[in-house]
N, C-alpha and C positions, 0 to 999 in steps of 0.2 A: 390589615394594612395600617401602617403608622402614618399619622399626619404630622408632618414636620412644621412646627410653628416658627415663622420667621420673626426673629427678634431684632429690631433695629437698634444697633448700638451707636450711641452718640460718640463722636470722636472729635476732640478729646473729651473724656467724660467730665461732667461738671460744667462750670461756667468758664467760657473762653477768657473773660477779663481776668479771672483768678489765675489762669495759666500764664497769661502775660505777666502778671505780678510775680508769680513763682519764677518765671524765667529771668526777670529783672533781679530778683533776690539771689538767684543762683549765680548770675553774672557778677554781682557785688562780692559774694563769697569767693567766686573764682579769682577775682582780682586780689582779694585778701590772701588766698592760698598761694597765688603766684608770688606775691610780695614776700610772704613767709619763706617760700622755697628759695627765692633769690637771696634773702638775708641769711638764711641758714647755710646756704652753699658758701657764703663769704665769711661765716663765723661758726664753723662746725664745732670747734672745741667749746666755745661759749654755750652753744645750744645744747650740746651733749651734756655738759656739766649741769646745767640748770634743768634740763629735762629729767635728770635723775632725781630731782627734788620733788617732782610731782607724784601725787598719790594715784598710781595706776589701778589700785583696787577700787577706789571710789569711782574712777572713770569707767571701769568695767561694770560696776553696779549700775551706773548711769546708762551705759550702753544697753544692758539687759532691760532696764526700766523703759527706755524708749522703744526698743524692739518689741517688747511685750505690749506696750501701749499701742503701737501701730497694728499689732495683731488684733487687739481689741477693736480698733477702728474698722478694720476690714470685716471683722465678725459682726459689728453693728450694721454695716452696709448690707451684708449678706442677710442678716435678720430682717431688715426692712424690706428687702426684696422678697422675702418669704412671708411678709405681712405679720411680723412679730415685733410690734412696737415696744412692748415691755422688755423683751430680751435685748433689743437694740439699745434701749436706754440704759440697761444694766452694763452692757459692753462699753458704752460711752463713758459711764461713770468710772469703770475700771481703767479706761484710757486716761481719763482726767487724773486719777490717782497715780498712774504711772508717770505722768508729766509732773505732778507735784513731788513725787519721789525724786525725780531728777533735780528739781529746784532745791529741795532740801539738801541733797548730797553736794550739789554744786555750791550752795551757800556755805556749807561746812568747809569745803575746800577753800573758798574765798576767805572765810573767817580765819582759817589757819595761816594763809599767806599774809593777810593784813596784820595778824598778831606778830608775824616775823618781820614786819616793816616793809613788806614787798608791795610795790605799786608800779604804775606805768613807767616811772622814771628809773626804776631799779637797774634794769639793763635791757638790751634789745630783745632778748628771749622773752622776758616777762612782759614787755610792752606788747609783743605779738600774742603771747599766751592770754593775757588779760583782755586784750582787745577782741581777739577772735572768739574766745569762749563767752565773753560778756555779750557780744553781738548775738551769738547763738542763744544765750540765756534769755535775752529779750524776745527773741523769736519763739522760744518755748512758752514764755508768758502769754504772748499773743495767741499762740496755738491753743493753750489751755482755755483762754477766753473764748475762742472760736468753738472748741469742744463743749464748753459750758452752754453756749447758745444752742448748739446742736442737740445737746442733752435735754435742755428745756423744751425745744421744739419737738423733739421726739416724744417726750412725755405728754405734750399737748396734742399729739396725733397729727402734726403738720406734715410729716413724711409718710408716703404710702408706697405700695409696691410699684405704682405707676409713676409717681412724682417724688423723687428723692434727690433731685439735682443739688440742693443745698448741702445735703449730707455728704454726697460724693465730692463736692467742691471743698468743703471743710476738711474732709479726709485727705484730699490731695495736698492741702497745705501742711497738714500734720506729717504726712509722709516726707514732704520736702524737708521739714525740720529734722526728722529722723535721719534722712539721707545725709544731710550736711554733717550731723554728728558722726555718722559712720565714716566720714572723711576726716573730720577733726580728730577723732579719737586716736587713730593710728599716726596721723601726721604730727600731732603735738605730744602724745604720751609714749608712743612706742618706737617709731622710726628713728634710727640713730645713723 
């Protein structure tokens, strides 16, 4: 006879205050996206012309870096649940490296635009492109800092099979950052 163990799952997983923060951030991004869509609908030729100047290859690499990084965050949480702190800390380190990869390629893209004299006042498209992507860029930096704290705590043995709420909360924030990019990437780089 099998004994079924009842596992009480906390909903939402992680810290409720962080979920409120995540919802607020998503609301801000949502307003940004709506403003972008409205401006684009009224300036289709301008947006199409300048979208063509963006480097979709770098943006695709950044998409892969963030998706892979999120995979490593999930793997870190699974490892902690299996009481494998070292494995979890390695996954977190790989997630951090994915975030850093994103920053490096995004800075390369920004550097190219700056060398071309492009800034917030160049035109409406670049105002939205630079504002949206830089706002996201700052969220990636915050996410990497959170992942760094999680990595340090995991190495110290702070998280256990029974108590890993902080790890789950930090992971939720990182997934929000990833999800926003999954909307930004097609919206700004691909959709015509």
